C-alpha positions in Angstrom: -24.9 3.8 -1.8 -26.9 4.9 1.4 -25.1 8.0 3.1 -25.4 9.7 6.5 -28.2 7.9 8.1 -29.6 5.1 10.3 -30.7 3.2 6.8 -33.0 0.4 7.7 -31.6 -1.0 11.0 -34.2 0.7 13.2 -32.0 3.1 14.0 -29.5 1.3 16.0 -26.4 2.3 13.9 -25.5 5.4 12.2 -23.5 5.6 9.2 -21.2 8.0 7.0 -22.0 5.7 4.1 -22.6 1.9 3.4 -23.6 0.1 0.4 -27.2 -1.6 0.5 -29.1 -4.8 -1.5 -32.7 -4.2 -2.2 -34.8 -7.0 -3.0 -38.1 -6.7 -3.8 -40.7 -4.1 -5.9 -41.7 -0.6 -5.3 -44.3 -1.8 -2.9 -43.2 -4.4 -1.1 -39.0 -3.8 -1.0 -36.3 -5.5 1.6 -33.0 -4.1 2.4 -29.9 -5.5 3.8 -27.0 -3.5 4.7 -23.6 -4.7 3.2 -21.6 -4.3 6.5 -19.6 -7.6 6.7 -16.8 -6.5 4.5 -17.2 -2.9 4.0 -15.2 0.0 5.8 -17.2 0.8 8.7 -17.5 4.6 8.3 -18.9 6.6 11.7 -21.5 9.3 10.4 -19.8 12.8 10.2 -16.7 10.9 9.1 -16.0 13.0 5.7 -16.7 10.1 3.2 -19.7 9.6 1.0 -20.7 7.3 -1.5 -21.8 7.8 -4.4 -21.2 5.5 -7.3 -22.1 2.1 -7.0 -22.3 -0.6 -10.3 -21.5 -4.2 -11.3 -19.7 -5.0 -14.0 -19.9 -8.9 -15.2 -20.7 -9.7 -11.3 -17.8 -7.5 -10.0 -19.4 -4.5 -7.6 -17.3 -1.0 -7.9 -18.1 2.2 -6.3 -16.1 5.2 -5.6 -16.2 6.7 -2.1 -15.6 10.5 -1.8 -13.8 12.4 0.6 -13.2 15.5 2.0 -10.2 16.9 4.2 -11.6 17.1 6.9 -14.0 15.2 9.2 -17.8 16.0 8.5 -19.8 17.2 5.8 -17.4 20.0 3.0 -16.4 19.9 -0.5 -14.8 16.7 -1.5 -11.0 16.3 -2.4 -11.2 13.4 -4.1 -12.4 9.5 -4.2 -11.5 6.0 -3.5 -12.5 3.3 -5.8 -13.3 0.1 -3.9 -14.0 -3.3 -5.3 -15.8 -6.5 -4.9 -15.7 -9.6 -6.2 -18.0 -11.8 -4.1 -21.3 -9.5 -4.3 -20.3 -7.3 -1.3 -18.7 -10.1 1.5 -15.3 -8.3 0.6 -13.9 -5.3 -0.6 -10.7 -4.2 -2.0 -9.3 -0.6 -2.6 -8.0 -0.3 -6.1 -4.8 -1.2 -5.0 -5.7 -4.8 -4.1 -5.2 -3.7 -0.2 -8.2 -4.9 2.0 -10.5 -1.4 1.9 -10.7 -1.8 5.8 -7.3 -1.3 5.5 -7.2 1.6 4.0 -10.6 3.3 4.4 -9.3 6.8 5.5 -6.0 6.9 4.4 -5.0 9.3 1.5 -2.6 10.5 -0.7 -2.2 9.3 -4.5 -1.4 6.0 -3.8 -4.4 5.5 -1.9 -6.9 7.6 -3.3 -8.2 7.1 -7.2 -9.0 10.4 -8.0 -7.2 13.2 -5.6 -6.8 16.9 -5.8 -6.8 16.7 -9.7 -6.7 19.7 -11.5 -7.0 22.3 -8.5 -8.8 25.5 -9.8 -9.6 28.5 -7.4 -12.9 29.8 -6.6 -13.8 31.9 -3.5 -10.2 31.4 -1.5 -10.8 27.7 -1.9 -9.6 25.0 -4.4 -12.5 22.4 -6.2 -10.9 19.2 -7.5 -12.0 17.4 -10.9 -14.0 13.8 -10.6 -13.9 14.5 -6.5 -17.4 13.1 -7.0 -18.8 10.4 -9.4 -21.7 8.3 -10.7 -21.5 5.6 -13.2 -23.6 5.3 -16.3 -26.3 2.2 -15.5 -25.9 0.7 -18.9 -28.3 -2.3 -18.0 -28.3 -5.1 -15.5 -24.7 -6.1 -14.4 -24.0 -3.7 -17.9 -25.7 -5.8 -20.0 -26.8 -3.3 -22.9 -22.5 -2.5 -22.8 -21.9 -6.2 -23.5 -24.9 -6.5 -26.0 -23.7 -3.6 -28.0 -20.3 -4.4 -28.1 -19.2 -1.2 -26.2 -16.0 -2.0 -23.9 -16.5 1.0 -21.9 -17.9 2.1 -18.6 -18.7 5.7 -18.3 -18.4 8.1 -15.4 -20.2 11.4 -14.7 -18.6 14.3 -12.1 -19.4 18.1 -12.0 -17.4 21.2 -12.7 -15.8 21.3 -9.7 -16.1 25.4 -10.0 -18.9 25.5 -11.9 -21.0 22.6 -10.8 -23.8 23.2 -13.9 -21.4 21.9 -16.4 -21.2 18.2 -16.9 -17.5 15.9 -17.1 -17.3 12.6 -18.4 -14.8 10.4 -18.2 -14.6 6.6 -19.9 -12.6 3.5 -19.3 -12.4 0.0 -20.6 -14.4 -1.9 -18.0 -11.2 -4.6 -17.7 -9.3 -1.8 -16.9 -11.2 0.3 -13.9 -8.9 0.0 -11.7 -6.0 1.2 -13.9 -5.7 5.2 -13.6 -3.7 5.5 -16.7 -6.3 4.0 -18.7 -8.7 6.7 -17.7 -10.0 8.8 -20.9 -11.7 12.2 -20.5 -14.3 13.8 -22.9 -12.6 16.9 -24.6 -15.5 17.9 -27.1 -18.0 16.9 -29.7 -17.3 17.3 -33.7 -19.2 18.9 -36.3 -21.4 15.2 -36.0 -21.3 15.2 -32.7 -19.0 12.5 -31.8 -17.6 12.4 -28.8 -13.5 13.3 -28.9 -11.7 12.1 -26.0 -7.8 12.9 -24.1 -5.9 11.1 -21.7 -5.6 14.2 -19.9 -7.8 15.3 -17.2 -7.0 18.8 -17.9 -8.0 19.0 -21.2 -11.6 17.7 -20.1 -14.1 19.6 -22.0 -17.9 19.6 -21.0 -20.8 17.4 -22.4 -23.8 19.1 -21.3 -24.4 22.5 -19.3 -27.3 22.6 -17.1 -29.8 25.7 -16.2 -27.5 29.0 -14.9 -30.9 30.6 -13.6 -30.1 30.1 -9.9 -27.5 30.7 -7.1 -26.0 26.9 -7.4 -23.8 25.7 -4.5 -21.1 23.1 -5.2 -23.1 20.4 -4.2 -25.0 20.0 -7.2 -26.0 18.6 -11.0 -24.6 15.1 -10.0 -26.4 13.3 -12.6 -28.1 9.3 -12.4 -28.4 7.8 -16.0 -29.9 4.9 -16.5 -30.7 2.4 -19.7 -34.1 2.4 -20.9 -34.2 -0.9 -23.0 -37.7 0.1 -24.5 -37.8 3.6 -24.7 -34.2 2.8 -26.4 -32.7 5.9 -24.6 -30.5 6.7 -21.7 -32.8 8.8 -19.3 -30.9 11.4 -16.6 -32.6 13.1 -13.5 -30.4 15.6 -12.4 -30.8 18.7 -10.0 -29.0 21.6 -8.6 -29.1 23.0 -5.2 -28.7 26.4 -4.0 -26.0 27.3 -1.6 -27.0 28.2 1.7 -28.0 31.5 3.1 -28.1 30.9 6.7 -26.0 28.4 8.0 -22.5 27.1 6.8 -18.5 27.8 7.5 -16.8 27.7 4.3 -15.6 30.8 2.9 -18.2 32.3 -0.3 -21.4 31.1 -0.8 -20.3 28.7 -3.4 -18.7 26.0 -0.9 -21.3 26.7 1.7 -22.3 23.4 3.7 -25.8 24.5 3.9 -27.5 23.8 0.9 -31.1 23.1 1.6 -32.8 26.8 2.8 -35.1 25.6 -0.6 -35.6 22.4 -2.4 -33.3 21.3 -5.6 -34.8 22.0 -8.8 -35.2 18.9 -11.4 -35.2 18.1 -14.8 -34.8 15.3 -17.2 -32.6 14.6 -20.5 -32.4 11.8 -22.6 -29.8 10.6 -25.0 -29.0 7.8 -27.5 -25.4 7.7 -26.2 -23.6 7.7 -22.7 -21.7 11.3 -24.1 -24.8 12.8 -25.2 -25.8 15.3 -26.8 -28.5 15.2 -24.4 -32.1 16.6 -25.2 -33.7 18.0 -22.2 -37.7 17.2 -21.9 -38.7 18.1 -18.5 -37.5 20.8 -16.3 -38.9 22.6 -13.1 -36.9 25.3 -10.9 -38.5 23.6 -8.1 -39.2 19.9 -6.7 -41.9 20.0 -4.2 -42.9 16.3 -4.2 -45.0 16.1 -1.1 -45.4 19.8 -0.2 -44.4 23.3 -0.3 -41.9 22.8 2.9 -39.7 20.1 0.8 -36.4 20.4 0.8 -35.6 17.7 -1.2 -31.7 16.9 -2.8 -29.9 13.8 -4.7 -32.3 12.7 -7.2 -32.1 9.4 -8.3 -33.1 6.8 -11.3 -33.5 3.2 -10.0 -32.3 1.2 -12.6 -33.9 -2.0 -11.1 -37.2 -0.7 -11.4 -38.4 0.0 -14.7 -42.2 -1.0 -15.7 -42.5 -3.0 -19.2 -42.9 -0.4 -21.1 -40.1 1.7 -20.4 -42.6 4.6 -19.9 -42.7 3.9 -16.0 -39.8 4.7 -13.6 -38.9 5.0 -10.0 -37.3 8.5 -8.6 -35.9 8.4 -5.0 -34.3 11.4 -3.0 -33.9 12.8 0.1 -35.3 15.8 2.3 -33.9 18.2 4.3 -37.4 19.0 5.5 -37.7 20.0 9.4 -34.0 20.3 9.9 -33.4 16.9 8.6 -36.4 14.7 10.4 -39.7 14.2 8.7 -39.0 13.0 4.7 -35.1 12.6 5.8 -35.1 9.5 4.5 -35.5 6.7 1.6 -38.4 8.2 -0.7 -39.4 7.0 -4.2 -42.0 7.8 -6.0 -43.2 6.4 -9.9 -42.9 8.6 -12.5 -44.4 8.4 -16.1 -42.9 9.5 -19.4 -44.9 10.5 -22.1 -44.0 10.1 -25.4 -44.6 12.6 -28.0 
């Protein structure tokens, strides 16, 4: 999912969000914007796409919406799906996504105003932005291990450094009543689940040693077949000091006075427990003026030994100009 930019169309169309299809290798990639059947979200419209996945050749994506136009904290997620590889998209209720692209309310938005919590005079909502566990190409690893569930990560709304997790059977993704939420670990680190979102627990706590704003700690989790682990990259964005109109620093619209942090974790299971193997409080991939954010791992580009993966990020440097585009680099995981 591509958010807030011209993407790969040569500067002719600026999107709020759009799905993209990537062909080729890191050194020779071709990109197609899937615009034919997907709703056109104009830049600044307040709808952002973060989670996308292929499950048995059906595409699913969550699209986060703010209650007003423009970028601010999210109120919930629409769930779209496509059964023809992105040519046609439907809302979770079976209605064409184009017809309900900006409609709100509990019958139009999948997660909407869930379990509100008050912080700095603003209500935050659970599962208002979501990333999927990438469990092998077309969910192949989960199919191989006969795991019937799809896993969805989301930061706790008022304490973003705490990570929530939901799961749902793959044939029930559009049925909200079928979702379960991680509650706790038992004494042998087995995950316990609840059907009540307000009873959800925390699967992991990220570093709390800085002033993180709400737009932080949405993980990218990818199964690495050769290493035999799920690899997670995640980052914290510091709340803005110089801009922003929302009350309280935590909800500040601008969070890129400084670059984000960067950390990597691994686990044998999608729910953890997660073990850290790298962390740096500042991610400066190119120079000291970087203002990087939104780190992701490519599930497509994992080299044969599993030690080499590719990191993707954006950058607010120079007022969202110089490196405000697709950036990727090869990373190497050293095994001890």
